N, C-alpha and C positions, 0 to 999 in steps of 0.2 A: 225561545218560542219558533216555532215552526209555522209556514202556512198553512199546512194541511192539520194543524190542530185546532180542535172546538174554540179555545180562548180565542185564538187569533180570528178565526172565521165567524163567530158570533158576538164577539166583545169588541177585540182590539180593533180590527178594520171598521166595523159599522160604526163605532164612536169617534173613529179618526175623519172618516168621509163626512161625517155630521158636523164637527168643529170645522173642519177644513174648509167647507162650501158654506159655513155661516158665517166665518170669517170674513175681513175685508181683504182684498187683494195683497194689499202691503204687508199683512199679517199671516198670509197662508205659509210662507216660507218658515216663519217661527214655529207654527202648530205642526208642519212636518219635521221638522228638527228636532221638537221637544220629543214627539212620538218616535221618531227614529231611536234617539238615547235611551228612551225608555223599551223600545222593542230589544235592543242590544243588551241593556242592563238588566232585562228580564232574568235572565240566566249567567248573566257575567256581570255582576254589579262592579266588583273589584277591576276586573280587566277591562271594563269600559273607560278606564282611566288610561289604560295603554293605547287605546284608539285615538282617546282625545289628545295624548301627548303626541301622538304620531301625527295627528293633524297640524297640531301647532309648531312641531317640529318642520314640518314641510312649509308651512305657512311663512316661517322665519327665513327658512331658506330662500324663497321665492322672493321676499323682500330684499335679502342681501343680493341676490342675481342682479335684481332691479336695480338697486341702489349701485352696484359696479356698472351696470350699463349708463346709468347718468353720469356718475362722476369720473369715471376709469376709462371711459370709451371702449368698453369691452377688454379690459385687459384680460389677457387669455391666462396669465399666470393665476391672478385672483379669482377666476372664474373656475379653474382645474381644481384650485383647492377648495373652494367653495363645494363644488360638486362632489370632489372625494369625501369631504366631510359629510355630506348628504347621504351618500351611498353607502359610509361607514355606520352613519346613524340608524338608518332604515334597517340595513343589512344586520347590523349588530343587534337590534330588539328581536329581529325576526330570528336569528340566529340563537339568541338566548332562550327564547320561550320555545322554539319549536325542535331545537336540537341539542338541547342541553343535557337532555336525558340518554340521547343517542350517543354524545360523544362519551359521557361518563360510563355508560354501559360497555362501550367497546373497548375503552381505556382500562375498564376493571377485568375485561376477559383477556386482555393482553398482559396485564400484571399477574393474573392468575396462571396463564400459561407460563410466566416466568418465574411461578412460585413464590410471588409477592403478594401481600394482603391487599384486598380491594380497598379503594377510597370510599369511606361512608359519605353519602350525599342525599339531601332532601328533594325528590323529585319535583319538577317544575310543572306546573298545570298548563296546558296549551289553551290561549283565548281563541275562541270560535272565529273563524274566518280570518285570523291574521294576516294569512297569506294573500288575501285578497285584496283587504285593505290598504295593506302596506304596499303592494304593486299599484294600487289605484292612487294612492298619495303620491308615489314616487313619481307616476306619469305626470302628474301637473308639474312638479318641480324641473323635470326633464324637459317639458315642453317651454317652460319659461326661459330655461336656460337655451333652448333651441330658437326662441323667439317665434314659436308656434301659437303661443297664447299671451296675453298682457299678464301682468301681475296683478293678482287681486289682493287688493288691500282690506277686505272686508273677511275677517277670520271666519264669521259665521257662515258665510256663503260657501266658503272652501269646508267648513265642517258640514254643512248639508249635503254637499259634491259627495263625500267621503262616506257619511253615515247613513245616507239615504238608504232606508231598511228595506226597499225590495231588492236592491243588488248588494247589500253590505256582506252578507253572511257567506255567499256562494257565487257572485257574480251575476249576470257578465260584468267583466272589468270594464267600465265605462270610462273612456278617455274624457279629460276635462273640456278639452276643445269642442267635444261632441254635445256638451251639456251647459257649457258655460252661459249661452245666450238663453237657453231655456230656464235657467236658475232665476235670470233676472226678470224674464218676460215669457210667458208661456200661455197658450189658449187652450181650455178644455171644452168642447161642445159636447152635445150629447152623441154625437156619431162616435168619437173619439172615445167617449167614456163608455158607451155600448161595446164597442170593439174590444176594449182594455177587459170588461167582464168575460166576453166569449174567450179572449186568450188566457186569462186567468182559469176559466173552468176547463178549458183543454188542458192546460198544464197540471190543473188538480186532478184531473181524471187521469192522466198519464202516471203520476206520482202514486195516488190511492190505488186504482184499479189494476195497473200493469204493474209498477215498480214494486208495489208492496208484496202484491200476490207473487212475483216472481222471486222476490227477494227472500222471501220466508223460506221458500224451497231450497235457494243457493245457500243460505246460512246453515240448513241443516246437512245439505250435501258436503260443503266445506267442513263441517264439524265432525264427519265419519272419520274414523281411525283410517290412517293412510293404508295400511295393509288390508283393510275391508272393501275398498273402492274397485268396483268394477267398470268396464266400458261404457256400460249403459247409464250407471250414476253419474259417472264425471260428464259425460255429455250433456246429461240433463242439468246438472249443476252449472255448467259453464254457459249454456244456452241461457239459464235462468238470470245467471249474473250478469251476463251482457245485455239483456233486456233490463234487469234492474238498473244498471248503474247509466244506461242510455235514457230511459224514462225517469230516472229519479232525478237527473241532472238536467235534462231538457226540460224535463215537466217545471223543475223549478226555475230555469229561464225563462219559459212561458209564462209563469206566475208572475215573475218578476217585470218582465214587458207588460203584461197586462197591468199590472199595480201602477206601474210607471204611467201607462196613458190615462188610469183614473184620475191621476194628478197632473195631466198635461204633459208628461215627459215621454220622449219617444228613444228607446234603448234599441241600439244594433242587434240584429240578431246573432246568436251565439250558436246554433246548429244547422245543419242543412243536410239531413238524410245521410250521415255518415256511413251507415252499413251497407249502402249502395256503390261504395267507392270500389274501384277497381285497381287501385295501387295504395301503397302506404301514403305517398305524395298527396293523393287525393283525398284520402283520410283525414290528414292532419290540415287541410283546407276547409273540412266541413265538421271536423269534431273540435268543441271548445274554441270557437273562432276568436274570440276576446283574448283568450290566454296565449293563442297561437300568434296571433298579429303581434301582441305585446313582446313575446319573445324575439320575433322577427324584427322590430321596430327599435327596440331598445338593447337587445344584446348582439344577434346575429349580424345586423347590417351595419352596427358600429364596430365589430370585429373584423369587417371587411367583407362579409357576406360571401357571394360568388364572383366578387371582383378581382379576388387573389387567385393565387395558383390553385389547380385542382386538389392538391393535398391539403393546402391551407383550409379550401372550402369544405372537404371532409372531416377536417379535423374541427373545424367551426360546428358543423352540424352535430358531430358525435357530442362535443362539448355542452351545445345548447341542450341536447335532449338529456345527458347527464344531468344538467342542472334541472331541468324539467322534471326528471324523476325524483330528484332530491327535494323538488318544491312540494311533490304530491305527499311527501311524508319522509318521516325520519327512521327510514329502515333500508336495508340493503336490498330488499326485493324491488323496492319502488326505484332504486338507482338502477337496479339491472333492468328492470322494464324499460326506464328511459333510454339505456344504453342500447338495448334491443331494438327500440325504433329508430335510433339513431343510426345504426348499422345498416337496416333495411332500406332507409332513406339514401345512405351512401351507395349501397348495392344497386339501387333503382337509377341513381345517376350514372353507372358504370353499364358494361356490356349487358349486365342481367336485365336492367330497365327496358333496354329495347327489345330482350327476349319477349320479357311480359308484355310489351306493348305490342307485339305482333301477333298474340294468341288471341284464341275466339274469346268474344265478351265475356261469356259465363265462366270461363276458364280463369279469365283475370279476375273476375269477381269472387270466385271461388278462392283463389290464391289470398287476396285480399282478407278475405273473412276469417281464413285459417290462422294468416299471421296474427290477426286482432285476436282471435280467441286465445291462441297460445299466450299472447301478451297479458290478456285479462287472467289468465291463471297466476301469471308471477303478480299481477298487481293485487289479486284477492288473497293469496297464499300468506299466512303469516311466517313460513320458514323456508329456505332452500328445499330443504330436505321433502317438505311436503308438497311443494310444487312438482320436483321431479317424479316422486309417487304418483301425483294426480296425472301428469304428463304422460307416464308410463301406461297408466291404466285407461287413458283417452287413446293410445296407440294400441290397446289391446294386450299388453305386456304384463297385464297384473296377475298374479295366481288367486286372487280372490273369487270366490263364487257366491252365485245370488243365495245367500243363506239368510242372515239376519237383516241385511239390508239390500233393499231391491227397489227397483223403479216404482212399482205399484204403491211402495209405501207414501211416495210423494206427488206423483202425477194422478190427479184427478180432475174433474170437469172443469172446476175454476182455475185450476193452473193451466190446464190444456187452454181454456177460451184466453186466458190472460197472453199465453205464448203465441197463439194464432194472432191475437189482435197486435200484439208487439211485432211479429214478421210482418203484417201488413202494413202497419204504420210506419215500418221502417223506409218505407219507398213511399213516394210522393202520390199514391193510388188516390187518396181522396180529392188534393188538389186537381189532378186529372179528372177525376169524374165530374167535379163541380165546375171546370173550366168545359168540358165536352157537353154537360147538360145546358149550360149557359148558351153555347153554342149552337145547339139545336134547337133552342128555345127562341132564339134571335132569328135563324136562318128558316125554320120550318113551322114553328107553332103560330097558330092561329090566335092564341090566347093573349089579350091586351097587355101591353108592357106593364101597366101598374098592377094589374092582378097578379102577374108573375112576381113581380118586386115584393107585393104583400106576402104571397103564399112563400115565398124565399124566407123573408123574414121571420114569417111564423115557424116555420120549420126549424130555423135557425134558434128562435127562443126555445122551442121544444127540445132539441138538442141538448142546448145549454142547462135547461131545467133538469133533464133526465141525467145528465153526468154528474149535476150537483146533487141530485137526490141519491143516486147509488153511492157516491162517493162519502156524501155524509152517512149514509147506513154501514158502510164498511168500516168507517172512523168509529162509529158508536159501538160496533160489535168486535173490533179487532185492536189489540193494544200495539201491535207490529207496525210501528210508523218512523223508521229512521231516514235521515237524510245523509246520504254517504259524504257528501262534499263537506259537511259541518266539521269534519276532522281534520281538514287540510286549511 
């Protein structure tokens, strides 16, 4: 089930809100937990058991660590053994479901190259969101080990933390210590609930009106045979894909944050206008913040971070981004995409970074966008051969001519409007306009403050209603409605 589906918008969410707010406060977590399990099991009945196993596995390790603290005075050997087993259990489950097919395909390719028969195997299906809920559950156990959070002896509270449907499938990756108190006690007043509706509507509009519109074009362009790609087509395709992946994922995060507020939770922000970055360092501080900080806090810093020698620091960076690429998908194109970003992060810590920092701001911004766009070609392409052909066409080195495929076949008014909206929304234009308008009203307007507040609220309601209306219209008339990060 996806947030932008009619079944979610018009059945699942309304009934959940009804039962949730009719229930007494002590039963609301139970209602939310039941609906969260149903949400995941809607298309993953069998694999919901994988998620439940993951939760209880980390619950058990948390209890064991707490017991070691109590009885053995933080015996380091026992703690290390327990943590090693925890990592093996979590990563083992993730490796099996996400990378078994990848390993077998590569092994059979090597065997075929050596003249041996391939090993027959039954492909393993990938549980939706396994990368997200695995990392989230692991963060609880690691925080218990670090004594940053107390042991939770209520398995259902931990189950709610991991399986909470707003952020279960595609994040943001919520840390346990950020929501531990909210699980036990939270308040949802009218102001928080209404802000949740607005945030959800904004996310739905990003997803349906921009991401879906641009994504349909990106899929068509990336489906063109490599020999038929022209520079115009490739630039249109990668720009559309850049808007799709940003507005698809940031829209999902907005909807997750909005849904959380409807139930009294506050989730941390996950995106901060990443396309306005002027370096790759800045990009990763703005893109998928919850994942970036997870890698930083649980992998990069424990390996020594920047406290070791420069050479070790650079190795740590490249290794983390190698793992980050592999985390995104069982494909060598993802691995190379991760290494590509890791190399640029290392370069920016060397003299190259000082050169970039000395350039005119628009040039720095252009550099960052070009690096990001080239990276998205690797991320989107199914094979290296196609990625190389695509990049050659982007550079104007393609021999294809505007014959069977041309830009005019894909660029219409709707797509152009979505791209313009995507470009404007990639920068904090609307927050700036709202702050400027509020400042003008406060300092120069003679309109009473109460009248201004009412007018602002009315405009907000109208804007939300229009976004929901046009999103619903598009959902009713278009069957193209993927969520990119579901496959991760």
